[in-house]
N, CA, C and O atoms as a MOPAC input file, in Angstrom:
PM7 MOZYME 1SCF
protein

 N     41.85200 1    19.06800 1   -28.85500 1
 C     41.17200 1    18.25800 1   -27.88900 1
 C     40.40800 1    19.16200 1   -26.91700 1
 O     40.96800 1    20.12600 1   -26.39600 1
 N     39.12300 1    18.85000 1   -26.67100 1
 C     38.32700 1    19.69000 1   -25.77900 1
 C     38.41300 1    19.17500 1   -24.35300 1
 O     38.58900 1    17.98100 1   -24.10800 1
 N     38.28700 1    20.08600 1   -23.44300 1
 C     38.34100 1    19.76100 1   -22.03300 1
 C     36.91300 1    19.51200 1   -21.54200 1
 O     36.05700 1    20.38800 1   -21.67000 1
 N     36.64200 1    18.31300 1   -20.97500 1
 C     35.29400 1    18.00600 1   -20.50500 1
 C     35.03600 1    18.65300 1   -19.15600 1
 O     35.91000 1    18.68000 1   -18.28900 1
 N     33.82800 1    19.17200 1   -18.98900 1
 C     33.42700 1    19.80000 1   -17.73600 1
 C     33.19400 1    18.71800 1   -16.68700 1
 O     32.37100 1    17.82700 1   -16.89800 1
 N     33.89500 1    18.77800 1   -15.57400 1
 C     33.76800 1    17.76500 1   -14.52900 1
 C     32.48400 1    17.91400 1   -13.72800 1
 O     32.17200 1    17.05200 1   -12.90600 1
 N     31.74100 1    18.97700 1   -13.94700 1
 C     30.48200 1    19.17600 1   -13.22000 1
 C     29.26900 1    18.77300 1   -14.05600 1
 O     28.14000 1    19.14400 1   -13.73400 1
 N     29.49800 1    18.02400 1   -15.11600 1
 C     28.39300 1    17.59600 1   -15.98100 1
 C     27.38500 1    16.78900 1   -15.16600 1
 O     27.75300 1    16.03000 1   -14.26900 1
 N     26.11900 1    16.96700 1   -15.49400 1
 C     25.04600 1    16.28000 1   -14.79100 1
 C     24.93200 1    14.85700 1   -15.33000 1
 O     24.97200 1    14.63700 1   -16.54100 1
 N     24.78900 1    13.89900 1   -14.42300 1
 C     24.62300 1    12.50500 1   -14.80500 1
 C     23.26300 1    12.32300 1   -15.46400 1
 O     22.28500 1    12.95500 1   -15.06400 1
 N     23.20200 1    11.46700 1   -16.46500 1
 C     21.93200 1    11.19400 1   -17.13300 1
 C     21.22100 1     9.99700 1   -16.50600 1
 O     20.10700 1     9.66500 1   -16.91100 1
 N     21.84700 1     9.34100 1   -15.52000 1
 C     21.22000 1     8.21500 1   -14.83900 1
 C     20.25900 1     8.77000 1   -13.78900 1
 O     20.67400 1     9.53000 1   -12.91400 1
 N     18.98300 1     8.40000 1   -13.86600 1
 C     18.02800 1     8.93100 1   -12.89700 1
 C     18.33900 1     8.42800 1   -11.49200 1
 O     18.65500 1     7.25500 1   -11.29400 1
 N     18.24600 1     9.32600 1   -10.52900 1
 C     18.50500 1     8.96200 1    -9.14400 1
 C     17.26300 1     8.31000 1    -8.56000 1
 O     16.14200 1     8.74900 1    -8.81800 1
 N     17.46600 1     7.25800 1    -7.77100 1
 C     16.34900 1     6.58000 1    -7.14000 1
 C     15.74000 1     7.49000 1    -6.08100 1
 O     16.46200 1     8.01900 1    -5.23600 1
 N     14.43200 1     7.67800 1    -6.11100 1
 C     13.79400 1     8.53700 1    -5.11900 1
 C     13.93300 1     7.93800 1    -3.72100 1
 O     14.03400 1     6.72100 1    -3.56200 1
 N     13.93700 1     8.79700 1    -2.72500 1
 C     14.02800 1     8.35400 1    -1.33500 1
 C     12.65300 1     8.47700 1    -0.70000 1
 O     12.08100 1     9.56500 1    -0.62900 1
 N     12.13600 1     7.35500 1    -0.24200 1
 C     10.83200 1     7.33700 1     0.40400 1
 C     11.02900 1     7.10100 1     1.89200 1
 O     11.89000 1     6.32300 1     2.30100 1
 N     10.23000 1     7.77100 1     2.68500 1
 C     10.29000 1     7.60800 1     4.13400 1
 C      8.89500 1     7.25800 1     4.63200 1
 O      8.00500 1     8.10700 1     4.68700 1
 N      8.72400 1     6.00200 1     4.99100 1
 C      7.43400 1     5.52300 1     5.48100 1
 C      7.59000 1     5.01100 1     6.91100 1
 O      7.03500 1     3.97300 1     7.27300 1
 N      8.36200 1     5.76000 1     7.72900 1
 C      8.66300 1     5.29100 1     9.08000 1
 C      7.43400 1     5.19300 1     9.97600 1
 O      7.50100 1     4.55900 1    11.02900 1
 N      6.34200 1     5.78600 1     9.60100 1
 C      5.11700 1     5.68300 1    10.38900 1
 C      4.11800 1     4.72000 1     9.74500 1
 O      2.93800 1     4.72500 1    10.09800 1
 N      4.57600 1     3.90600 1     8.81600 1
 C      3.69400 1     2.99100 1     8.07400 1
 C      4.04600 1     1.53500 1     8.35900 1
 O      5.19500 1     1.20400 1     8.65000 1
 N      3.03200 1     0.66800 1     8.27100 1
 C      3.21200 1    -0.76800 1     8.48000 1
 C      2.81500 1    -1.48700 1     7.19500 1
 O      1.70800 1    -1.31000 1     6.68600 1
 N      3.73700 1    -2.30300 1     6.67900 1
 C      3.51000 1    -3.05600 1     5.44800 1
 C      3.51700 1    -4.53900 1     5.78400 1
 O      4.46200 1    -5.04300 1     6.39100 1
 N      2.46200 1    -5.23100 1     5.38700 1
 C      2.38100 1    -6.67900 1     5.54200 1
 C      2.81500 1    -7.30900 1     4.22900 1
 O      2.20200 1    -7.07900 1     3.18700 1
 N      3.87700 1    -8.10500 1     4.28700 1
 C      4.34200 1    -8.84000 1     3.10600 1
 C      3.85200 1   -10.27000 1     3.25300 1
 O      4.27500 1   -10.99000 1     4.15700 1
 N      2.96600 1   -10.67500 1     2.36900 1
 C      2.43200 1   -12.03800 1     2.38300 1
 C      3.14300 1   -12.81300 1     1.27700 1
 O      2.83800 1   -12.66600 1     0.09400 1
 N      4.08600 1   -13.63200 1     1.69100 1
 C      4.99700 1   -14.29800 1     0.75100 1
 C      5.48800 1   -15.59400 1     1.37800 1
 O      6.04800 1   -15.58200 1     2.47400 1
 N      5.28000 1   -16.71200 1     0.68600 1
 C      5.70900 1   -18.00000 1     1.22100 1
 C      7.18100 1   -18.31100 1     0.94300 1
 O      7.78500 1   -19.09900 1     1.67100 1
 N      7.75800 1   -17.72100 1    -0.07200 1
 C      9.15500 1   -17.99400 1    -0.43900 1
 C     10.10300 1   -17.09000 1     0.34100 1
 O      9.97600 1   -15.86600 1     0.29500 1
 N     11.05300 1   -17.69000 1     1.05600 1
 C     12.00900 1   -16.93800 1     1.88400 1
 C     12.78700 1   -15.90900 1     1.06900 1
 O     12.90500 1   -14.75400 1     1.47800 1
 N     13.31200 1   -16.31800 1    -0.07200 1
 C     14.14000 1   -15.42400 1    -0.89200 1
 C     13.34200 1   -14.19700 1    -1.32800 1
 O     13.84400 1   -13.07400 1    -1.27000 1
 N     12.10700 1   -14.41100 1    -1.76200 1
 C     11.26900 1   -13.29200 1    -2.20200 1
 C     10.93300 1   -12.36000 1    -1.03800 1
 O     10.93800 1   -11.13900 1    -1.19100 1
 N     10.64100 1   -12.94700 1     0.12900 1
 C     10.35500 1   -12.12300 1     1.29500 1
 C     11.57000 1   -11.26500 1     1.66300 1
 O     11.43300 1   -10.06100 1     1.87900 1
 N     12.74200 1   -11.87000 1     1.73400 1
 C     13.92500 1   -11.10700 1     2.13400 1
 C     14.29800 1   -10.04300 1     1.10800 1
 O     14.81600 1    -8.98700 1     1.47200 1
 N     14.03900 1   -10.31200 1    -0.17000 1
 C     14.28600 1    -9.30000 1    -1.20300 1
 C     13.38900 1    -8.07700 1    -0.95800 1
 O     13.86500 1    -6.94200 1    -0.95500 1
 N     12.08800 1    -8.32000 1    -0.75400 1
 C     11.16100 1    -7.21300 1    -0.50800 1
 C     11.49200 1    -6.49200 1     0.79600 1
 O     11.46800 1    -5.26300 1     0.85500 1
 N     11.79700 1    -7.25400 1     1.83000 1
 C     12.14100 1    -6.65600 1     3.12100 1
 C     13.37800 1    -5.77400 1     2.99500 1
 O     13.43000 1    -4.68100 1     3.55800 1
 N     14.38200 1    -6.25800 1     2.24600 1
 C     15.61200 1    -5.48300 1     2.04200 1
 C     15.32100 1    -4.19300 1     1.28600 1
 O     15.84100 1    -3.13800 1     1.65000 1
 N     14.50600 1    -4.25800 1     0.24800 1
 C     14.14200 1    -3.05100 1    -0.50200 1
 C     13.42600 1    -2.04200 1     0.39400 1
 O     13.75200 1    -0.85500 1     0.39000 1
 N     12.45500 1    -2.52300 1     1.15500 1
 C     11.63000 1    -1.62700 1     1.96400 1
 C     12.33200 1    -1.14700 1     3.23100 1
 O     11.90000 1    -0.17400 1     3.84900 1
 N     13.39500 1    -1.81400 1     3.61400 1
 C     14.13000 1    -1.41400 1     4.82500 1
 C     14.61300 1     0.03600 1     4.72500 1
 O     14.61300 1     0.76400 1     5.71800 1
 N     15.01800 1     0.44400 1     3.53900 1
 C     15.50500 1     1.81400 1     3.30600 1
 C     14.43700 1     2.86700 1     3.61600 1
 O     14.75500 1     4.01200 1     3.93600 1
 N     13.19100 1     2.47000 1     3.51700 1
 C     12.08100 1     3.41500 1     3.71000 1
 C     11.70400 1     3.58100 1     5.17600 1
 O     10.93500 1     4.47500 1     5.52900 1
 N     12.24600 1     2.72300 1     6.02000 1
 C     11.97200 1     2.69300 1     7.45800 1
 C     10.54000 1     2.27600 1     7.78800 1
 O     10.07000 1     2.49500 1     8.90400 1
 N      9.84900 1     1.67700 1     6.82500 1
 C      8.52400 1     1.13400 1     7.10600 1
 C      8.67600 1    -0.07200 1     8.02900 1
 O      9.67300 1    -0.79000 1     7.96200 1
 N      7.69100 1    -0.28700 1     8.88400 1
 C      7.69500 1    -1.48400 1     9.72800 1
 C      7.15100 1    -2.63000 1     8.88300 1
 O      6.09400 1    -2.50500 1     8.26400 1
 N      7.87700 1    -3.74600 1     8.85800 1
 C      7.51800 1    -4.88600 1     8.02800 1
 C      7.00300 1    -6.02300 1     8.90300 1
 O      7.61600 1    -6.38100 1     9.90900 1
 N      5.87100 1    -6.58000 1     8.50300 1
 C      5.32200 1    -7.78200 1     9.12300 1
 C      5.19800 1    -8.81400 1     8.01000 1
 O      4.92400 1    -8.47300 1     6.86000 1
 N      5.40500 1   -10.08800 1     8.36900 1
 C      5.32800 1   -11.13200 1     7.35000 1
 C      4.23500 1   -12.13800 1     7.64900 1
 O      4.00800 1   -12.52200 1     8.79600 1
 N      3.56500 1   -12.55600 1     6.58300 1
 C      2.66200 1   -13.70500 1     6.60900 1
 C      3.18300 1   -14.68000 1     5.56000 1
 O      3.57800 1   -14.26500 1     4.47000 1
 N      3.18800 1   -15.97600 1     5.88100 1
 C      3.71300 1   -16.98000 1     4.94400 1
 C      2.64800 1   -17.58200 1     4.04200 1
 O      2.96100 1   -18.35700 1     3.13800 1
 N      1.37900 1   -17.22300 1     4.28600 1
 C      0.29300 1   -17.67800 1     3.41900 1
 C     -0.91300 1   -16.76600 1     3.63500 1
 O     -0.90200 1   -15.90100 1     4.51000 1
 N     -1.93100 1   -16.96600 1     2.84100 1
 C     -3.10300 1   -16.10300 1     2.90500 1
 C     -3.84300 1   -16.16900 1     4.22700 1
 O     -4.33500 1   -15.15000 1     4.71100 1
 N     -3.93000 1   -17.36600 1     4.82400 1
 C     -4.60800 1   -17.50400 1     6.10600 1
 C     -3.88000 1   -16.70500 1     7.18000 1
 O     -4.51900 1   -16.02700 1     7.98400 1
 N     -2.55000 1   -16.77600 1     7.20400 1
 C     -1.78300 1   -15.97700 1     8.16300 1
 C     -2.03700 1   -14.49000 1     7.94400 1
 O     -2.13000 1   -13.73200 1     8.90900 1
 N     -2.15100 1   -14.06500 1     6.69000 1
 C     -2.41700 1   -12.65100 1     6.39200 1
 C     -3.75500 1   -12.22300 1     6.98000 1
 O     -3.85400 1   -11.16500 1     7.60000 1
 N     -4.78400 1   -13.04300 1     6.78700 1
 C     -6.11000 1   -12.73900 1     7.33200 1
 C     -6.04200 1   -12.65900 1     8.85500 1
 O     -6.60800 1   -11.74800 1     9.45900 1
 N     -5.34100 1   -13.62400 1     9.47700 1
 C     -5.20200 1   -13.63200 1    10.93800 1
 C     -4.45100 1   -12.39900 1    11.43600 1
 O     -4.83800 1   -11.80600 1    12.44300 1
 N     -3.39000 1   -12.01000 1    10.74800 1
 C     -2.59300 1   -10.84400 1    11.14800 1
 C     -3.41300 1    -9.56600 1    11.03200 1
 O     -3.35500 1    -8.70700 1    11.91100 1
 N     -4.16900 1    -9.44000 1     9.95700 1
 C     -5.01500 1    -8.25300 1     9.77900 1
 C     -6.02700 1    -8.16300 1    10.91400 1
 O     -6.28900 1    -7.07700 1    11.43100 1
 N     -6.59600 1    -9.30200 1    11.30300 1
 C     -7.56300 1    -9.33400 1    12.40500 1
 C     -6.87800 1    -8.95600 1    13.71900 1
 O     -7.40800 1    -8.17500 1    14.50900 1
 N     -5.70400 1    -9.51900 1    13.93300 1
 C     -4.93500 1    -9.28000 1    15.16200 1
 C     -4.45700 1    -7.83100 1    15.27600 1
 O     -4.46300 1    -7.25700 1    16.36400 1
 N     -4.04500 1    -7.24600 1    14.15500 1
 C     -3.51200 1    -5.87900 1    14.12500 1
 C     -4.54900 1    -4.91500 1    13.53700 1
 O     -4.20800 1    -4.06900 1    12.71000 1
 N     -5.78200 1    -5.03600 1    13.94900 1
 C     -6.87700 1    -4.24700 1    13.40800 1
 C     -6.54100 1    -2.75600 1    13.34800 1
 O     -6.33200 1    -2.11100 1    14.37500 1
 N     -6.49500 1    -2.22500 1    12.13200 1
 C     -6.25300 1    -0.80300 1    11.93000 1
 C     -4.79000 1    -0.39800 1    11.87800 1
 O     -4.49400 1     0.77200 1    11.63300 1
 N     -3.86200 1    -1.32800 1    12.10100 1
 C     -2.43800 1    -0.99200 1    12.11700 1
 C     -1.75500 1    -1.16200 1    10.76100 1
 O     -0.75300 1    -0.49800 1    10.49300 1
 N     -2.27300 1    -2.03100 1     9.90800 1
 C     -1.63000 1    -2.33500 1     8.63000 1
 C     -2.03900 1    -1.28200 1     7.61000 1
 O     -3.22500 1    -1.03400 1     7.39300 1
 N     -1.03000 1    -0.66100 1     6.98400 1
 C     -1.28700 1     0.39500 1     5.99800 1
 C     -1.34200 1    -0.11800 1     4.56900 1
 O     -1.98200 1     0.49400 1     3.71300 1
 N     -0.66500 1    -1.25800 1     4.29900 1
 C     -0.59600 1    -1.76600 1     2.92700 1
 C     -0.19100 1    -3.22800 1     2.97700 1
 O      0.54600 1    -3.64700 1     3.87000 1
 N     -0.67800 1    -4.00300 1     2.01000 1
 C     -0.31900 1    -5.42400 1     1.91600 1
 C      0.26800 1    -5.70400 1     0.53800 1
 O     -0.31200 1    -5.33400 1    -0.48300 1
 N      1.42500 1    -6.36300 1     0.52200 1
 C      1.98800 1    -6.93800 1    -0.70400 1
 C      1.61000 1    -8.41500 1    -0.65900 1
 O      2.06500 1    -9.14300 1     0.22300 1
 N      0.78500 1    -8.86000 1    -1.59700 1
 C      0.19100 1   -10.19600 1    -1.52900 1
 C      0.63400 1   -11.07100 1    -2.69300 1
 O      0.29300 1   -10.81000 1    -3.84600 1
 N      1.40200 1   -12.11900 1    -2.37400 1
 C      1.72000 1   -13.12600 1    -3.37800 1
 C      0.42000 1   -13.83900 1    -3.73400 1
 O     -0.45000 1   -13.99700 1    -2.87800 1
 N      0.27900 1   -14.26500 1    -4.96800 1
 C     -0.96000 1   -14.90500 1    -5.38300 1
 C     -0.95300 1   -16.41200 1    -5.16400 1
 O     -1.97800 1   -16.99100 1    -4.80400 1
 N      0.18800 1   -17.04700 1    -5.37500 1
 C      0.28200 1   -18.49900 1    -5.29800 1
 C      0.99700 1   -18.91300 1    -4.02100 1
 O      2.22400 1   -18.86800 1    -3.93000 1
 N      0.19000 1   -19.32100 1    -3.02400 1
 C      0.72900 1   -19.72000 1    -1.72500 1
 C     -0.02200 1   -20.94700 1    -1.22800 1
 O     -1.13700 1   -21.22500 1    -1.66900 1
 N      0.60000 1   -21.68000 1    -0.30300 1
 C     -0.10400 1   -22.82000 1     0.30500 1
 C     -1.16400 1   -22.33600 1     1.29700 1
 O     -1.21000 1   -21.15200 1     1.63000 1
 N     -1.98800 1   -23.22500 1     1.75300 1
 C     -3.04700 1   -23.02500 1     2.74500 1
 C     -4.18100 1   -22.16800 1     2.18300 1
 O     -5.31200 1   -22.64100 1     2.06900 1
 N     -3.88900 1   -20.90300 1     1.82700 1
 C     -4.89100 1   -20.02100 1     1.22400 1
 C     -4.18300 1   -19.11600 1     0.22900 1
 O     -3.20800 1   -18.45000 1     0.57800 1
 N     -4.66700 1   -19.08800 1    -1.01000 1
 C     -3.99600 1   -18.26400 1    -2.02600 1
 C     -4.30400 1   -16.78200 1    -1.83800 1
 O     -5.14800 1   -16.40500 1    -1.02500 1
 N     -3.60800 1   -15.95800 1    -2.59800 1
 C     -3.73800 1   -14.51100 1    -2.47600 1
 C     -5.10400 1   -13.98100 1    -2.85200 1
 O     -5.56500 1   -12.99700 1    -2.27300 1
 N     -5.76300 1   -14.61200 1    -3.80900 1
 C     -7.09800 1   -14.15400 1    -4.21400 1
 C     -8.10300 1   -14.32000 1    -3.07700 1
 O     -8.85900 1   -13.39800 1    -2.77100 1
 N     -8.11000 1   -15.48500 1    -2.45900 1
 C     -9.05100 1   -15.74100 1    -1.36000 1
 C     -8.75100 1   -14.84100 1    -0.16700 1
 O     -9.66200 1   -14.27600 1     0.43800 1
 N     -7.46700 1   -14.71000 1     0.16700 1
 C     -7.07800 1   -13.84600 1     1.28800 1
 C     -7.50200 1   -12.40200 1     1.02400 1
 O     -8.02600 1   -11.73300 1     1.91600 1
 N     -7.27800 1   -11.92700 1    -0.19100 1
 C     -7.66000 1   -10.55600 1    -0.54100 1
 C     -9.16500 1   -10.36800 1    -0.38800 1
 O     -9.60200 1    -9.35600 1     0.15900 1
 N     -9.96700 1   -11.32500 1    -0.86100 1
 C    -11.42900 1   -11.21300 1    -0.76900 1
 C    -11.87700 1   -11.10800 1     0.69800 1
 O    -12.73500 1   -10.29100 1     1.03000 1
 N    -11.29900 1   -11.92900 1     1.55900 1
 C    -11.66900 1   -11.90300 1     2.97700 1
 C    -11.24800 1   -10.58400 1     3.61300 1
 O    -12.03000 1    -9.95000 1     4.32200 1
 N    -10.01300 1   -10.17700 1     3.35600 1
 C     -9.50500 1    -8.92800 1     3.94300 1
 C    -10.31800 1    -7.73800 1     3.45500 1
 O    -10.71000 1    -6.88800 1     4.25400 1
 N    -10.57500 1    -7.66600 1     2.15600 1
 C    -11.33800 1    -6.53900 1     1.60000 1
 C    -12.77300 1    -6.50600 1     2.13600 1
 O    -13.35100 1    -5.42900 1     2.27900 1
 N    -13.35000 1    -7.66900 1     2.43400 1
 C    -14.71600 1    -7.68600 1     2.97000 1
 C    -14.75600 1    -7.11800 1     4.38500 1
 O    -15.76800 1    -6.55800 1     4.80800 1
 N    -13.66300 1    -7.26300 1     5.10600 1
 C    -13.59800 1    -6.77500 1     6.49400 1
 C    -12.93600 1    -5.40600 1     6.62600 1
 O    -13.29000 1    -4.61800 1     7.50300 1
 N    -11.98300 1    -5.13400 1     5.75500 1
 C    -11.19500 1    -3.89300 1     5.81500 1
 C    -11.00500 1    -3.34800 1     4.39900 1
 O     -9.90400 1    -3.42300 1     3.85400 1
 N    -12.05600 1    -2.80600 1     3.80100 1
 C    -11.98400 1    -2.38700 1     2.39300 1
 C    -10.97800 1    -1.26600 1     2.11200 1
 O    -10.59000 1    -1.06700 1     0.96100 1
 N    -10.55500 1    -0.54100 1     3.13200 1
 C     -9.65600 1     0.58400 1     2.90600 1
 C     -8.17900 1     0.22800 1     2.82600 1
 O     -7.36000 1     1.08000 1     2.48000 1
 N     -7.82300 1    -1.01300 1     3.13800 1
 C     -6.40200 1    -1.39400 1     3.09000 1
 C     -6.01300 1    -1.69300 1     1.64600 1
 O     -6.59700 1    -2.58500 1     1.03000 1
 N     -5.03200 1    -0.96200 1     1.08700 1
 C     -4.58700 1    -1.27000 1    -0.26900 1
 C     -3.82600 1    -2.59800 1    -0.29800 1
 O     -2.97600 1    -2.86500 1     0.55200 1
 N     -4.15000 1    -3.41300 1    -1.28800 1
 C     -3.48200 1    -4.70300 1    -1.46100 1
 C     -2.91200 1    -4.75900 1    -2.86900 1
 O     -3.63600 1    -4.62700 1    -3.85600 1
 N     -1.58600 1    -4.95800 1    -2.94300 1
 C     -0.89600 1    -5.06100 1    -4.22500 1
 C     -0.58800 1    -6.53000 1    -4.48600 1
 O      0.10600 1    -7.17600 1    -3.70100 1
 N     -1.10600 1    -7.05300 1    -5.58900 1
 C     -0.84000 1    -8.43600 1    -5.98800 1
 C      0.56200 1    -8.52700 1    -6.55800 1
 O      1.02700 1    -7.63600 1    -7.26800 1
 N      1.22600 1    -9.63400 1    -6.22900 1
 C      2.54500 1    -9.88100 1    -6.81600 1
 C      2.63000 1   -11.35200 1    -7.20200 1
 O      2.22600 1   -12.23000 1    -6.43900 1
 N      3.15400 1   -11.60700 1    -8.38100 1
 C      3.25800 1   -12.98600 1    -8.83700 1
 C      4.36600 1   -13.15800 1    -9.86200 1
 O      4.71300 1   -12.23900 1   -10.60300 1
 N      4.90500 1   -14.36200 1    -9.87800 1
 C      5.92000 1   -14.71200 1   -10.87800 1
 C      5.26900 1   -15.32100 1   -12.11500 1
 O      5.89500 1   -15.41100 1   -13.17100 1
 N      4.02700 1   -15.73200 1   -11.98300 1
 C      3.30700 1   -16.36900 1   -13.08500 1
 C      2.52200 1   -15.31500 1   -13.83400 1
 O      1.34500 1   -15.08400 1   -13.55500 1
 N      3.17900 1   -14.67600 1   -14.78700 1
 C      2.53900 1   -13.54400 1   -15.45700 1
 C      2.07500 1   -13.90900 1   -16.86700 1
 O      2.80200 1   -14.50700 1   -17.66000 1
 N      0.86700 1   -13.53100 1   -17.12800 1
 C      0.28800 1   -13.62200 1   -18.46100 1
 C     -0.18600 1   -12.22800 1   -18.82900 1
 O     -0.28200 1   -11.35600 1   -17.96500 1
 N     -0.47700 1   -12.01200 1   -20.08700 1
 C     -0.87300 1   -10.68700 1   -20.55400 1
 C     -2.08200 1   -10.11100 1   -19.83100 1
 O     -2.16200 1    -8.89700 1   -19.63800 1
 N     -3.02100 1   -10.95700 1   -19.42800 1
 C     -4.24700 1   -10.44400 1   -18.81700 1
 C     -4.22100 1   -10.50600 1   -17.28200 1
 O     -5.23400 1   -10.20600 1   -16.65000 1
 N     -3.09000 1   -10.88700 1   -16.66500 1
 C     -3.02600 1   -11.01700 1   -15.20500 1
 C     -3.31500 1    -9.70200 1   -14.48400 1
 O     -4.03600 1    -9.69400 1   -13.48700 1
 N     -2.77400 1    -8.61500 1   -14.96300 1
 C     -3.00500 1    -7.32400 1   -14.32000 1
 C     -4.50400 1    -7.00900 1   -14.30100 1
 O     -5.05300 1    -6.63400 1   -13.26500 1
 N     -5.15000 1    -7.16400 1   -15.44100 1
 C     -6.58700 1    -6.90100 1   -15.54400 1
 C     -7.36700 1    -7.83600 1   -14.61900 1
 O     -8.29600 1    -7.40000 1   -13.93800 1
 N     -6.99900 1    -9.10500 1   -14.59200 1
 C     -7.66600 1   -10.09600 1   -13.74500 1
 C     -7.54700 1    -9.71300 1   -12.26900 1
 O     -8.52300 1    -9.80200 1   -11.52400 1
 N     -6.35500 1    -9.28900 1   -11.84600 1
 C     -6.13600 1    -8.89900 1   -10.44500 1
 C     -6.93000 1    -7.65200 1   -10.07500 1
 O     -7.55400 1    -7.60500 1    -9.01500 1
 N     -6.90800 1    -6.65700 1   -10.93100 1
 C     -7.64500 1    -5.42000 1   -10.65100 1
 C     -9.15000 1    -5.68600 1   -10.62100 1
 O     -9.86200 1    -5.13300 1    -9.78300 1
 N     -9.63000 1    -6.52500 1   -11.52600 1
 C    -11.04900 1    -6.86900 1   -11.56500 1
 C    -11.45500 1    -7.65700 1   -10.31500 1
 O    -12.57900 1    -7.52100 1    -9.83200 1
 N    -10.54000 1    -8.47900 1    -9.79400 1
 C    -10.82700 1    -9.27800 1    -8.60100 1
 C    -10.90300 1    -8.41800 1    -7.34200 1
 O    -11.53200 1    -8.80900 1    -6.35800 1
 N    -10.25000 1    -7.22400 1    -7.37200 1
 C    -10.32200 1    -6.34500 1    -6.20900 1
 C     -8.99900 1    -5.84900 1    -5.67300 1
 O     -8.97100 1    -5.05000 1    -4.73700 1
 N     -7.89300 1    -6.31100 1    -6.25400 1
 C     -6.58500 1    -5.79900 1    -5.83400 1
 C     -6.46900 1    -4.33600 1    -6.25200 1
 O     -7.04300 1    -3.92400 1    -7.26000 1
 N     -5.73000 1    -3.56100 1    -5.48100 1
 C     -5.53400 1    -2.15100 1    -5.80400 1
 C     -4.50600 1    -1.95400 1    -6.90400 1
 O     -4.57200 1    -0.98600 1    -7.66200 1
 N     -3.54600 1    -2.88600 1    -6.98800 1
 C     -2.49800 1    -2.77900 1    -8.00000 1
 C     -1.88200 1    -4.14500 1    -8.19400 1
 O     -2.22900 1    -5.10000 1    -7.49900 1
 N     -0.95600 1    -4.23600 1    -9.15000 1
 C     -0.36100 1    -5.51600 1    -9.53800 1
 C      1.08100 1    -5.27400 1    -9.94700 1
 O      1.37100 1    -4.32400 1   -10.67400 1
 N      1.99800 1    -6.13600 1    -9.48000 1
 C      3.38400 1    -6.06400 1    -9.91100 1
 C      3.88100 1    -7.47500 1   -10.18400 1
 O      3.60200 1    -8.40200 1    -9.42400 1
 N      4.62000 1    -7.62600 1   -11.27700 1
 C      5.14300 1    -8.93200 1   -11.67400 1
 C      6.54800 1    -9.13900 1   -11.11200 1
 O      7.31800 1    -8.19200 1   -10.95200 1
 N      6.85900 1   -10.39600 1   -10.81800 1
 C      8.20200 1   -10.77500 1   -10.39200 1
 C      8.99200 1   -11.16200 1   -11.63200 1
 O      8.39800 1   -11.70700 1   -12.56200 1
 N     10.26900 1   -10.91800 1   -11.70000 1
 C     11.08000 1   -10.27400 1   -10.67700 1
 C     10.68800 1    -8.80500 1   -10.53400 1
 O     10.43800 1    -8.10500 1   -11.51500 1
 N     10.64500 1    -8.37300 1    -9.29900 1
 C     10.13500 1    -7.04100 1    -8.98600 1
 C     11.16500 1    -5.96100 1    -9.28800 1
 O     12.31300 1    -6.02000 1    -8.84800 1
 N     10.71900 1    -4.98100 1   -10.04700 1
 C     11.52900 1    -3.80500 1   -10.34100 1
 C     11.38500 1    -2.85400 1    -9.15700 1
 O     10.27700 1    -2.42500 1    -8.83600 1
 N     12.50000 1    -2.52400 1    -8.50600 1
 C     12.43800 1    -1.72700 1    -7.27500 1
 C     11.81500 1    -0.34800 1    -7.49100 1
 O     11.04300 1     0.11500 1    -6.65300 1
 N     12.13800 1     0.30700 1    -8.59500 1
 C     11.55800 1     1.63800 1    -8.84700 1
 C     10.04900 1     1.56300 1    -9.02000 1
 O      9.31200 1     2.40700 1    -8.51000 1
 N      9.59600 1     0.54500 1    -9.74400 1
 C      8.15700 1     0.35800 1    -9.93500 1
 C      7.47800 1     0.04400 1    -8.60300 1
 O      6.38700 1     0.54200 1    -8.32400 1
 N      8.12200 1    -0.77500 1    -7.78900 1
 C      7.55800 1    -1.11300 1    -6.48600 1
 C      7.43500 1     0.12000 1    -5.60400 1
 O      6.37900 1     0.35100 1    -5.01600 1
 N      8.49100 1     0.91300 1    -5.50300 1
 C      8.45800 1     2.12500 1    -4.65900 1
 C      7.36800 1     3.09000 1    -5.12900 1
 O      6.63700 1     3.65200 1    -4.31400 1
 N      7.26400 1     3.27800 1    -6.44000 1
 C      6.24600 1     4.16900 1    -6.97900 1
 C      4.84800 1     3.65800 1    -6.64200 1
 O      3.98000 1     4.42500 1    -6.22700 1
 N      4.64000 1     2.35900 1    -6.82600 1
 C      3.34300 1     1.74900 1    -6.58700 1
 C      2.95800 1     1.81900 1    -5.09700 1
 O      1.82600 1     2.16500 1    -4.75900 1
 N      3.89500 1     1.49500 1    -4.23000 1
 C      3.62000 1     1.55000 1    -2.79600 1
 C      3.32200 1     2.99000 1    -2.38700 1
 O      2.38400 1     3.24300 1    -1.63200 1
 N      4.11800 1     3.92900 1    -2.88400 1
 C      3.90900 1     5.33600 1    -2.54000 1
 C      2.52900 1     5.82400 1    -2.98100 1
 O      1.85200 1     6.52900 1    -2.23300 1
 N      2.11400 1     5.45200 1    -4.18400 1
 C      0.79900 1     5.86000 1    -4.68400 1
 C     -0.32400 1     5.27500 1    -3.83000 1
 O     -1.33000 1     5.93900 1    -3.57900 1
 N     -0.14900 1     4.03400 1    -3.38700 1
 C     -1.19400 1     3.38400 1    -2.60400 1
 C     -1.19400 1     3.80000 1    -1.14300 1
 O     -2.19800 1     3.61900 1    -0.45300 1
 N     -0.09000 1     4.35300 1    -0.65600 1
 C     -0.04800 1     4.85800 1     0.71500 1
 C     -0.53500 1     6.30400 1     0.80300 1
 O     -0.85000 1     6.79400 1     1.88700 1
 N     -0.59200 1     6.97400 1    -0.33000 1
 C     -0.99700 1     8.39400 1    -0.34600 1
 C     -2.48600 1     8.55400 1    -0.17000 1
 O     -2.98900 1     9.67800 1    -0.16000 1

């Protein structure tokens, strides 16, 4: 019988640690559960989180916090104003703010459709935390 080395390296990849304590993320999400999930994930990064419950609120918040928002996570299907319309308005006024589309209604061409419409990136729900952190980090860089 062989003796196993107790210092063996784990093959499970460690989740990277991101620190965005000087960054502001606007989460535009009408569903409470989805908002709290994203807020809980991003809390570890120390980013400041602001919420909009629909696209119109997102546009108003961007106007109110001119130059303070570093990134937007934008749900596509919301009441009052959907994510596509909100993104178009925000991008026309503040083209430098990265906006990541997020949706539960995924089809094969949704990513292409979102990128063509003007979103900086796209993530499908349920959201994979590692993919989200990587995507946010790339768009904040």
